[in-house]
N, C-alpha and C positions, 0 to 999 in steps of 0.2 A: 398152356398158360400164355395169353397174349399180353404183350407189353404195350400199354397205351400212353404211358408217361413220356413226354418228349425230352425229359431231363434224365433219362436212364443212363447209368454209368456205362461208358464205353472206353475202356482203357483208363488213362489217367484223367481224362476230361469227360464232362457230360456232353451229350449230343447238342444241347442248346448252347453251351460254351463254345463248342467246336464251330457251329454255324455262325455265331457272332464274330469269332476270330476270322473265319473265312471271308465274311462280308467286309470287315475292316481291312484285311489284307488285300482284297480285290479293290477297294476304294483307294488304298495306298498306292498300289501299282498303277491303277488307272490315272491317278493324279500325276504320276511321273510321265506316263504316255501322253497325257493331254497338255503338258507344258507348252509345246509349240503352238497349240491352238488357243488355250485359255490363259496363258501367261501366269501372272501372280496368283490368280484364283486357283489354278491347278496346283501350284506350289503350296498354297495354303491348305488345299484339300489333302495333299500328300503329308504335310507336317501334322495336321490335326488328327488324321487317322492313325499316323504313326505314334503320336503321343497317346491316343486312346488305347492302342495296343500295349504300349508300355505301362499304362496305368492299370490295365486289367489284371496283369500278372507280373508285378514288379520283380519278385524274386526270380522267377523263371527268366525274365528278360536280362537281369543282371548276370545270371549264369551264362546265358547265351552270348552276351556281349563280351564277357571275360573269355569264353571259349573261342570266340571268333574275332579277337582283338585286331588281327592284321587288316581286317576289312576297314578299320577306322583310320588307317594311315593316310589314305588319299583325302578324305574329308578334313582331317586335321591339317594336312599340308595346304589345302585350299584356304582354310581359315587363317592359318599362319602366314600365308602369302600377303595378307594385308599389311604386315609389318614392313615390307620392302616395296610396297606399291606406291606409285606416284599419285594414285587416286584411291586412297584406302576406303572411303565410304562406298564407292561403287564396287570395289573388289570384294569387300565384305558382303555386300548384298548378293552378288553373284555367287560367292562361296557358300552362303547359306542356302541359296536356291539349288 
């Protein structure tokens, strides 16, 4: 019996879901790598693909974030550093990027 459907179940996810997640993950990482070359455009590419990943499976993402919460300490510190910065607008912009 041959399987011709591209959305056949494979583990928890279907093959089609898995490939979409791979593409979004690749775009997300590529955005980070391209920041020195593309600047704000690459940062936007990173953020938009990251949000798309979050919106595809919100329950799984919440569990993953809760499981790996220590990874959020550095970004939180960067955003909080705007409180004691002499130039809070510029610091916040760089913290988000």
